[in-house]
C-alpha positions as CSV (number, residue, x, y, z in Angstrom):
1,H,87.9,47.7,126.7
2,P,88.7,49.5,123.4
3,A,90.7,52.6,123.7
4,R,88.9,55.9,123.4
5,F,90.0,58.0,120.5
6,C,89.5,61.5,119.2
7,F,88.1,62.3,115.8
8,L,86.9,65.3,114.0
9,A,83.3,65.4,112.8
10,E,81.0,68.0,111.5
11,G,77.5,68.5,112.7
12,A,76.0,67.1,115.9
13,G,78.9,64.8,116.6
14,T,81.2,64.6,119.6
15,K,85.0,64.9,119.8
16,D,85.6,61.6,121.3
17,G,84.0,58.1,121.4
18,Y,84.5,54.4,120.9
19,P,85.0,52.5,117.6
20,A,81.5,51.6,116.5
21,S,81.7,49.7,113.2
22,K,80.6,46.1,112.9
23,H,83.9,45.5,110.9
24,W,85.9,45.8,114.2
25,K,83.7,43.6,116.3
26,R,83.4,39.8,116.7
27,N,80.9,37.5,118.5
28,I,78.1,40.1,118.2
29,A,75.0,39.0,120.2
30,A,71.9,40.8,121.5
31,V,71.9,42.0,125.1
32,T,70.1,39.3,127.0
33,D,67.5,39.9,129.7
34,P,67.8,43.7,129.8
35,L,64.9,44.2,132.2
36,G,66.3,41.5,134.5
37,K,69.6,43.3,134.5
38,L,68.0,46.7,135.2
39,E,66.1,45.2,138.1
40,Q,69.4,44.3,139.7
41,I,70.7,47.8,139.5
42,R,69.8,50.7,141.8
43,G,70.3,54.3,141.2
44,V,71.4,56.2,144.2
45,C,71.7,59.7,145.6
46,Y,74.9,60.3,147.6
47,D,77.3,62.8,148.9
48,W,80.9,62.7,147.7
49,D,83.7,62.6,150.3
50,E,85.8,65.7,150.7
51,D,88.8,64.1,148.8
52,H,86.5,63.9,145.8
53,G,85.0,67.4,145.9
54,G,82.2,66.9,148.4
55,G,78.7,67.8,147.1
56,H,75.6,65.9,146.4
57,D,75.2,63.7,143.3
58,I,73.2,61.0,141.7
59,G,74.5,57.8,140.0
60,F,75.4,54.2,140.7
61,I,77.7,52.2,143.0
62,G,80.4,50.8,140.8
63,E,80.8,47.6,142.7
64,E,77.1,46.9,142.4
65,I,77.2,47.6,138.6
66,G,80.2,45.3,138.3
67,Q,78.0,42.4,139.6
68,V,75.6,42.9,136.7
69,L,77.6,44.6,134.0
70,P,81.2,43.9,134.5
71,E,81.9,45.1,130.9
72,I,81.4,48.8,131.9
73,V,83.4,49.0,135.1
74,V,87.2,49.3,135.6
75,Y,88.7,47.7,138.7
76,E,91.9,48.6,140.5
77,K,94.6,46.1,139.6
78,D,94.3,42.9,141.6
79,S,91.4,44.3,143.6
80,D,87.6,44.4,143.7
81,F,87.7,48.2,144.1
82,V,86.0,50.0,141.2
83,V,88.0,53.0,140.0
84,G,85.7,54.0,137.2
85,M,82.6,53.2,135.2
86,D,81.5,54.3,131.7
87,Y,77.9,55.5,132.2
88,G,77.5,55.8,128.4
89,R,78.0,52.1,128.0
90,M,74.7,51.5,129.8
91,T,72.9,52.9,126.7
92,P,72.6,49.6,124.9
93,L,71.1,47.9,127.9
94,L,68.6,50.8,128.3
95,V,67.7,50.7,124.6
96,E,67.0,46.9,124.7
97,A,65.0,47.3,127.9
98,V,62.8,49.9,126.3
99,K,62.2,47.6,123.3
100,E,61.4,44.7,125.6
101,L,58.9,46.9,127.5
102,R,57.3,48.0,124.3
103,A,57.0,44.4,123.1
104,E,55.3,43.4,126.4
105,K,53.0,46.4,126.1
106,D,52.1,45.6,122.5
107,L,51.4,41.9,123.4
108,E,49.1,43.0,126.3
109,I,47.3,45.4,124.0
110,A,46.7,42.7,121.4
111,Q,45.4,40.4,124.1
112,K,43.0,43.0,125.4
113,E,41.8,43.8,121.9
114,A,41.1,40.1,121.3
115,E,39.2,39.9,124.6
116,I,37.2,43.0,123.6
117,E,36.3,41.5,120.2
118,E,35.2,38.3,121.9
119,L,33.0,40.2,124.3
120,R,31.5,42.3,121.4
121,A,30.6,39.0,119.7
122,Q,29.0,37.7,122.9
123,I,27.1,40.9,123.3
124,A,25.8,40.7,119.7
125,E,24.7,37.1,120.3
126,L,22.9,38.1,123.6
127,R,21.2,41.0,121.8
128,A,20.0,38.7,119.1
129,A,18.7,36.2,121.7
130,V,17.0,38.9,123.7
131,L,15.4,40.3,120.5
132,G,14.2,36.8,119.5
133,L,12.6,36.4,123.0
134,V,11.0,39.8,122.8
135,R,9.5,39.0,119.3
136,E,8.3,35.6,120.7
137,Q,6.6,37.3,123.6
138,E,5.0,39.9,121.3
139,G,3.7,37.0,119.1
140,V,2.2,35.3,122.0
141,K,0.4,38.5,123.2
142,R,-1.2,39.0,119.8
Protein backbone atom coordinates (compact mmCIF):
# COMPACT_ATOMS: atom_id res chain seq x y z
CA HIS A 1 0.00 0.00 0.00
CA PRO A 2 1.28 3.50 -0.69
CA ALA A 3 2.39 5.42 2.35
CA ARG A 4 0.14 8.10 3.73
CA PHE A 5 1.54 11.56 3.63
CA CYS A 6 0.75 14.99 4.96
CA PHE A 7 0.27 18.02 2.78
CA LEU A 8 -1.02 21.52 3.21
CA ALA A 9 -4.05 22.57 1.26
CA GLU A 10 -6.35 25.51 1.35
CA GLY A 11 -10.09 25.15 1.20
CA ALA A 12 -12.12 22.06 1.81
CA GLY A 13 -9.10 19.75 1.81
CA THR A 14 -7.78 17.35 4.36
CA LYS A 15 -4.44 17.23 6.08
CA ASP A 16 -3.55 13.73 5.01
CA GLY A 17 -4.34 11.38 2.17
CA TYR A 18 -2.90 9.08 -0.48
CA PRO A 19 -1.13 9.98 -3.71
CA ALA A 20 -3.87 10.28 -6.32
CA SER A 21 -2.31 11.31 -9.64
CA LYS A 22 -2.50 9.00 -12.63
CA HIS A 23 1.19 9.76 -13.16
CA TRP A 24 2.11 7.55 -10.19
CA LYS A 25 -0.13 4.62 -11.08
CA ARG A 26 0.31 1.64 -13.39
CA ASN A 27 -2.06 -1.08 -14.65
CA ILE A 28 -5.14 1.11 -14.14
CA ALA A 29 -8.35 -0.87 -14.60
CA ALA A 30 -11.99 -0.35 -13.69
CA VAL A 31 -13.34 -2.00 -10.55
CA THR A 32 -15.00 -5.20 -11.74
CA ASP A 33 -18.34 -6.50 -10.48
CA PRO A 34 -18.85 -3.86 -7.79
CA LEU A 35 -22.37 -5.04 -6.92
CA GLY A 36 -21.19 -8.64 -6.68
CA LYS A 37 -18.45 -7.58 -4.32
CA LEU A 38 -20.86 -5.56 -2.19
CA GLU A 39 -23.20 -8.55 -1.96
CA GLN A 40 -20.37 -10.50 -0.33
CA ILE A 41 -19.79 -7.86 2.33
CA ARG A 42 -21.90 -7.45 5.42
CA GLY A 43 -22.07 -4.44 7.64
CA VAL A 44 -22.32 -5.34 11.29
CA CYS A 45 -23.12 -3.78 14.64
CA TYR A 46 -20.91 -4.96 17.47
CA ASP A 47 -19.49 -4.23 20.90
CA TRP A 48 -15.75 -3.68 21.29
CA ASP A 49 -13.93 -5.79 23.87
CA GLU A 50 -12.67 -3.99 26.96
CA ASP A 51 -9.05 -3.92 25.68
CA HIS A 52 -10.29 -1.82 22.76
CA GLY A 53 -12.41 0.63 24.71
CA GLY A 54 -15.69 -1.25 24.98
CA GLY A 55 -18.73 0.48 23.59
CA HIS A 56 -21.06 -0.17 20.72
CA ASP A 57 -20.04 0.45 17.10
CA ILE A 58 -20.86 -0.26 13.47
CA GLY A 59 -18.50 -1.43 10.75
CA PHE A 60 -17.13 -4.53 9.08
CA ILE A 61 -15.23 -7.66 10.05
CA GLY A 62 -11.73 -7.25 8.61
CA GLU A 63 -11.24 -10.92 7.80
CA GLU A 64 -14.50 -10.95 5.82
CA ILE A 65 -13.49 -7.82 3.92
CA GLY A 66 -10.11 -9.39 3.19
CA GLN A 67 -11.86 -12.23 1.38
CA VAL A 68 -13.43 -9.74 -1.05
CA LEU A 69 -11.15 -6.69 -1.01
CA PRO A 70 -7.70 -7.78 0.15
CA GLU A 71 -6.29 -4.45 -1.09
CA ILE A 72 -7.82 -2.53 1.81
CA VAL A 73 -6.91 -4.69 4.80
CA VAL A 74 -3.61 -5.09 6.61
CA TYR A 75 -2.72 -8.46 8.11
CA GLU A 76 -0.46 -9.23 11.01
CA LYS A 77 2.82 -10.55 9.62
CA ASP A 78 2.63 -14.27 8.74
CA SER A 79 -0.98 -14.48 9.91
CA ASP A 80 -4.57 -14.25 8.73
CA PHE A 81 -5.34 -11.87 11.62
CA VAL A 82 -6.46 -8.49 10.30
CA VAL A 83 -4.91 -5.62 12.24
CA GLY A 84 -6.45 -2.80 10.25
CA MET A 85 -8.63 -1.73 7.38
CA ASP A 86 -8.82 1.51 5.44
CA TYR A 87 -12.56 2.22 5.27
CA GLY A 88 -11.98 5.15 2.91
CA ARG A 89 -10.62 2.82 0.25
CA MET A 90 -14.08 1.29 -0.10
CA THR A 91 -15.18 4.52 -1.79
CA PRO A 92 -14.16 3.50 -5.35
CA LEU A 93 -16.17 0.28 -5.00
CA LEU A 94 -19.20 2.19 -3.74
CA VAL A 95 -18.95 4.77 -6.54
CA GLU A 96 -18.80 2.05 -9.20
CA ALA A 97 -21.70 0.18 -7.57
CA VAL A 98 -23.87 3.31 -7.65
CA LYS A 99 -23.01 3.82 -11.32
CA GLU A 100 -23.87 0.19 -12.08
CA LEU A 101 -27.21 0.52 -10.26
CA ARG A 102 -27.98 3.67 -12.21
CA ALA A 103 -27.17 1.96 -15.51
CA GLU A 104 -29.46 -0.94 -14.56
CA LYS A 105 -32.24 1.50 -13.60
CA ASP A 106 -31.81 3.51 -16.82
CA LEU A 107 -32.02 0.32 -18.90
CA GLU A 108 -35.17 -0.81 -17.07
CA ILE A 109 -36.76 2.61 -17.60
CA ALA A 110 -35.90 2.56 -21.32
CA GLN A 111 -37.42 -0.93 -21.63
CA LYS A 112 -40.60 0.18 -19.82
CA GLU A 113 -40.87 3.28 -22.01
CA ALA A 114 -40.56 1.10 -25.12
CA GLU A 115 -43.29 -1.20 -23.79
CA ILE A 116 -45.52 1.80 -23.08
CA GLU A 117 -45.04 3.14 -26.60
CA GLU A 118 -45.88 -0.27 -28.06
CA LEU A 119 -49.03 -0.48 -25.93
CA ARG A 120 -50.02 3.06 -26.96
CA ALA A 121 -49.69 2.05 -30.61
CA GLN A 122 -51.81 -1.04 -30.00
CA ILE A 123 -54.46 1.07 -28.23
CA ALA A 124 -54.53 3.50 -31.17
CA GLU A 125 -55.03 0.57 -33.57
CA LEU A 126 -57.81 -0.87 -31.41
CA ARG A 127 -59.53 2.53 -31.19
CA ALA A 128 -59.38 2.86 -34.97
CA ALA A 129 -60.77 -0.66 -35.40
CA VAL A 130 -63.58 -0.02 -32.91
CA LEU A 131 -64.39 3.31 -34.55
CA GLY A 132 -64.50 1.54 -37.93
CA LEU A 133 -66.88 -1.08 -36.56
CA VAL A 134 -69.12 1.58 -35.00
CA ARG A 135 -69.28 3.47 -38.29
CA GLU A 136 -70.10 0.23 -40.12
CA GLN A 137 -72.93 -0.51 -37.68
CA GLU A 138 -74.25 3.03 -38.04
CA GLY A 139 -74.20 2.63 -41.82
CA VAL A 140 -76.14 -0.62 -41.60
CA LYS A 141 -78.81 0.93 -39.34
CA ARG A 142 -79.49 3.79 -41.78
